[in-house]
N, C-alpha and C positions, 0 to 999 in steps of 0.2 A: 206446909211451912210456908214453901217456896210463892204460894198463891196468895196466902195471908198478909204476904210480904208485898206481895203487888199491888192485893187490895186499897190494902191500906197507906199505903205508897198514892195512890190517884187522886189525894189531896195534896201533897206537898208541894210548896212553891218555894220559887227563889224570887226575891223583888228587889229590884232598885231603882230612884229616885229621880229626876229629870228629866230631863227631852228622852223625847220619842224613841227606841230602839225594838229592835227586834231581833229575840232572843239566837236566832238560828243564825244569822248574816254577822252580830256583834258581839258573840260568844263563841268558848266549844262548846263541844258537843257534851262532854263530860259534867260544864258549870248550867247548862239548861237541859240536861235531861235525867232526872235522878229516878226517872224508873227505871227497875233492872226487870231484863226478865232471862230465864235458864238458857243457857250457851248448848244445853243438850236438845233444845225443840228442833223439829224437823221441817225449816221455815219456807219447803216449796209444798207443804202442804194447806198452807194460806196464801192469801194473795189480798192487797190493794185493788178496786176494782172502778173503772170507770166508762159510763157510758158517753158516747159521743152519737149527735146528730144532727148537725153543723159543725161547717169552716172554723166559725168562728168557736164554739167549745169544742172540736179540735186542738184547736190551742190553749185554751184552759187547761185540758186535760196532759197535755205534754206541759204547761207548768207547773201540773200538779205532781208529774213526775219526777220531774226534773228537782222538786221540790222533796220529793220523799228518797231523793238519789243522794240530795248534799244533807241534810239530817241523819242518814245510813239508814234507813228501816230496813229490814232483815227477807219480811215476808217478799213473797213474789206478786209483780205487778201484772195489772190484766187489762184489756182496754177494750172495750165491746163499740163494733161501729159497723153505719150502713155494710150491708152485703155488696154491693151495687160498687161501692167505693174497693178501688183498688191500691197497695202499698208500689203498684208498677209501673213506672212512667219517669216524668221530669215537671207532674203536677202538684201545684201546690198542697193539697192533701197527701197525696202518693209519698213527696219528701217527707210532711211532715209525722205521716204513720211509720217509714222508715227511720225516721229520727227516734222516734219513740222507742220502736223493735231494738237498731243496734246501738244506738247511744246509751240509751234507758234501761233497755235490754224484759221491754213492754212485751208481755204473750199479746199478740193480735188477734180477734175473737170477731167474725163476723157475725151479723146476726139483722135479724129483718125487727128495724124500728116499730116500736107501738105509737102509731103514730093517732091523733083523732082533730077533726076537721071543725074543727071551732075557734081557732086563730086564737086561743089565749096562751100566754106564758109556759105552760106546761103543757103544752099538748102532746110532748114527746116526752113526758117525766116519768113514763109506763115502764118506757124503757127499761129503768131499773130494773124493775124487777125480774129481767131477764136474769139477773144475777147469780139466782138460784138455780139456773141452768149449766152455771159453769161447776158441775158434779169432778170437775180432776183436781177439784179443791176441798178441804175439809170444811174451811171457814172460806169466807170469800168478806171484806171490808167496805161498802159503798161509801163514794164521799163525793157529794155534790161535789160540781167543781167551777161552782162560782165565789172560791173559793181562797184560802190561804190557810196552807198548813205548817206549824210552828215547829213538831216535834216530831217524831218517830211517834206510834201510835199500835205497835208490836203485841206491847200489855195486854190490846184490846181480844187478840185473837185468843190468852188465856182465861178470860171468861167459864165459868161453868157454862158444861153447853145446853145448846136453845136454839131454836129456830131462830127464832131473832132475838135482836138486842139493839135497843132504839134511846136513844137522848128523849128525855122530854123535854117538848118545846115550852121553856119554862113563860114564857111569855103570851102565852095560852094557857086554856084551863082543862087540866085534866085529857092532856093531849102529847102525843110522841110526835118528834119530828123525824122526819126523811129524808133532812140533808147527810145522812148516816147512820148506816144499817147496817149490821153485822148481819149475816145470814150464812145457817146451814145449806148448803145445795141439796136439793134429791128433788128428782121426776112427781115424786108427788106433791111435794110445794109449786114447781114450776104449773103442774093443773091448775093449782088451789089460785093463783094469782092473777094464770091467764084465765081462766074462766070467771073469777073475780073482775076483771079488763071489760071482758064482752059481757058483764052484766052490772055494768057498772050505770050510776045515778050522774044525771049533766052535771053536776055539781059537786061531783068527786073525783079526784085530782090521784097519784100517788100517796099522799100521807093520808089518805081518807079512808083509800085500801086498805095502806100496812095497818092502820091501826083498827080497824072492820076486821080483818083478820087477824093481828097478831097482840091488839092492846090487852087482852087478857092475859098475856102467860108472856109476852116480852121481857127479857130483861133489860133492866136499867141501867143505863150508862151514863153516870152521872155528864151534869151536862154542863157543869165550871168544870173549866179544862178543856170539854168535849166536844161543846156547841154552841161557842158562842159566837155571839153575831153584831156586826159593827154600830147595830141601831143601839146597842148597849150605852155606847158610850155617849150619844142623844141623848140619854133617858135622865132625871131626875129623883127617879125613885130605884136603885139599882137592890130593891127587897126580896122581889124575886130570884135574880141572878145570885145571888148571895146568899141564898134561905135563910137569911137572919136583917133583924134591923138594928143590929148591936154594932154589925162590922163598918167600919169605915170604908168605902168607897175610897182605893184605890189606882186607876189606872190605867198604871204601870206594872203595878203587883197581878194584876189581875190580867195584861198580857203577859207578862213574863210566864205566866203559871200558863197561859192557856196552849195547847196543840194544835187548837182547830177554830177558823176564825171564818165564818159565812156570813158575806156581803150583803147586809138585808138592811136599805135606805130607800124603800120607798117615799114617795117618787120620783129618788133619783133614781136616772139608771145605771144598769151594772156598771161595771167600771173596767171595762172594754166597752164601751160604747161612750160616743160623746154625750159633753150636756155646756151648759155655761155656767162662766162664772158668777151672773146670778144666782140662777140654780144651787149650785153650787152652795156661796155664803146664804142663802134661806135655807138653807137642809142644816147646817154645819155643827157641831154640839159646840153652847154657847159656854165660853168664860166664867169663870163663879167669884165672885166675890170671897174672900175668907180674910182670914183676925192676920192672917200673914201677906195679905194683896192679892192682886187678881190669880185667879190660878188659871190655866188657859190648858191644862194636860191632856185631858179629855178632846180637845178639838186636834192637839198636836198628833194624838196616839189616832183618833181616825185618819186625818190626813194621810199620816205616815202611812197606814197599811194601803190608801187607796195609790200613795206613790210610789210604795213597795210597790204593788203588783202590775204598775206603769211600768216603771222598769224592768220588772219580771218578764215581762210580756216581752224581750227581747229574743228569748229560746224560740221563738217562731219564727224569727228571720233568717233565709236558706237565700242563698244567691242562684237566681233559676237562669237558665239557657233561653223560656218564656219571656221574651220585651214584654207579653201585656199583664204576666202579673206584678198584681200590686198588694202590699199589704198593710193591714188595719194596724193606723197609728192611734194610741191614745196618749189624750196629753191630760194631766188634773195639778 
């Protein structure tokens, strides 16, 4: 009965009209997190997972763990990071690793980065496959860090048992998205994914490998709520995301019900990278003419997500005794 209630509740929403509002910042947890999970669950068996390969992505991951802490997620947290890094010392990397460990209760897990020498954006993305190696946990939820967490997603750990659970990449056809992957770690699966990595085609990256290995037997995580992309606010056709042509698009309602938002607005750079105002203006969502007048809520919501990311970047600022240390600053 409990599991049934959890599944039914996946699609509950709370909506509010008007200016851009981030649910977890402007309202209490009770008002914006309708999904309830059993108090008897041993959350030490489950973990949110981040993989880190660069200094910039280390900051992103710390931001993700700060968000999980703020929304009161109950599952454990683990960070996979390059084995040549160390939490000791006064470097930026060391201080951020310690902050994740000491302030956000993150378990640090050094790993060997799975790197491709092709210069692509996804050259290190295979590292997320090593989530299967976190066998101290019953289940691990791997989340890409170029994203914003708005709500706890603890309920996903209670889905029926399966090696993998993923949302569909609703903007594509018949493809699962690897931006969020729920896995059941095991030595057998580690061997499978490392073998797939070693024998991949040149045009295959993490998403292609996950689909090739698990596309036929993955549990489907609903993309609505769990895998919203920022590019959706720039679209003029929302039927793929909404799952129907009958529902009226309401950007604030969609944001209110979302738990996870992924930044995807190519060719605009990721939100921690600099860009010009002209680039921003060129790609930002249009305002729409309605019977009630000009509706700019898509634009306001989109800009609000980027501004919020920039503001939360401050969690990566820490004083250092090294005068040469500089911090990435971003504006939007």
